[in-house]
N, C-alpha and C positions, 0 to 999 in steps of 0.2 A: 725872450731872446729870438731874434730873427736871423737865421742862417742866410736866407735870401728871400727877398720880397719880389723877385723878378722871375716869372715863370719861364722866361726865355733862357735863363742860365743853364748851361749844359750840366749833365749829372756830375757828381763828385767822382773822385778816383774810385776804381773798383776795389772792393774788399771781399774777403772770403766769408763764408757763412759763420765760421767760428768767431770772427771779429764782430759780426752783427749780433750774435747771441750774447756777447758781453754786455750789450745794452739791454737792461731789464725793463721792458715796457709792460705795464699792468693796467687792467681795468679797475676802476674804483668808483664808488658812489659818493657824490658830494653830500655831506651831512650838515655842513654849515657854510654860509657864504655872507660876506659883508664887504663894504668898501674898505680898502686898505688905507688907513689914515697915515698921512705923512709921506706918501709915495710921490716921487717927482712927476711920474706920469700916472694918470688914473688907472687903478687896478682893483681887483677884488682879491680878498684873502679867502682861501678855500680850505676847508677841513674835509679830507677825502678818506673814506674807509676802504682800504685795500684787503680787508679780510684778515684772517688769523696769521698767515705767514708774514705779511708786511706790516699790518696794523694800520692805525690812523695817522695820516701825515698832513702837514701844512703845505700850501702852495700859494704863491703870488702869481696872479695871471692878469696881463694887460688885455682884457677882453671886454671892457666896458662899452665899446661902440656897438657890440652885437648882443650883449647879455647883461641882465641885471642880476643882483644877488638872488632875487626871488626865482629867476629863470634857472639858476644853477642848482637849487635844492632838489635832491633826488636824481639828478642827471648823472649818467655814467660817462666818465671821461677816461682817456688814456694818458698815462704819465710815465716818464722815466723815473724809476724809484731807486736807482743805484748811482746817481751823481752825488757828489758831496753837497751838503747843505750850503745855501747861498744867502748872505745877508742882503735884504732889500730894505733899506732904511732901518727902521727899528724892528723889522719883521724877519724871522729866519725861515726861508722857504726850503722845504725838505725834499720836494719832488718837482720835476719840470712837467707841467701840464702841456699836452701837445695840441697844436693847431696849425692851420695854414692860413695865409693871408687871402682875403677876398680881393675883388678888383680895385677896392679902395685902400688896400693895405691893412684892413682891420681883421683881427684874428677870428677864424671860424674853428671851433673845437673839433677834434677828432674823437670818435667814440664808436662803439659797436652799434649796429642798427637793430640788433636783437638782444634780449636779456642775456646777461652773462654773470657768472658769480664774481663777487668782489675778489680781486687778486688774480683773476685769470690773466695768464701771460700771453702776450702777442707771440704768435708762432709763424 
């Protein structure tokens, strides 16, 4: 999902901190990754471990321009864990893995640059 691919777009309307806190963004480690068969656009299916509180969740990610399934194994990513599940073809995506577009519009993943526990919440 792309909210905007244009870095020149002005910021969205202001929200208060309580509204921001309703979006539950967690760090999780990718424990499985493979091409998502049957997707309209090339994507990877990810199995991400968010630790004891959230558990292991599935995600579909259109990241194949910058990442292979092998690149993803063991990588820590950030994802929204409290959106409702979304059907992507025959695959049910349970979390939204976060990224930003590069200069070519291909997704670059967001994640911590230091080790963090699985399930750590963005603050």
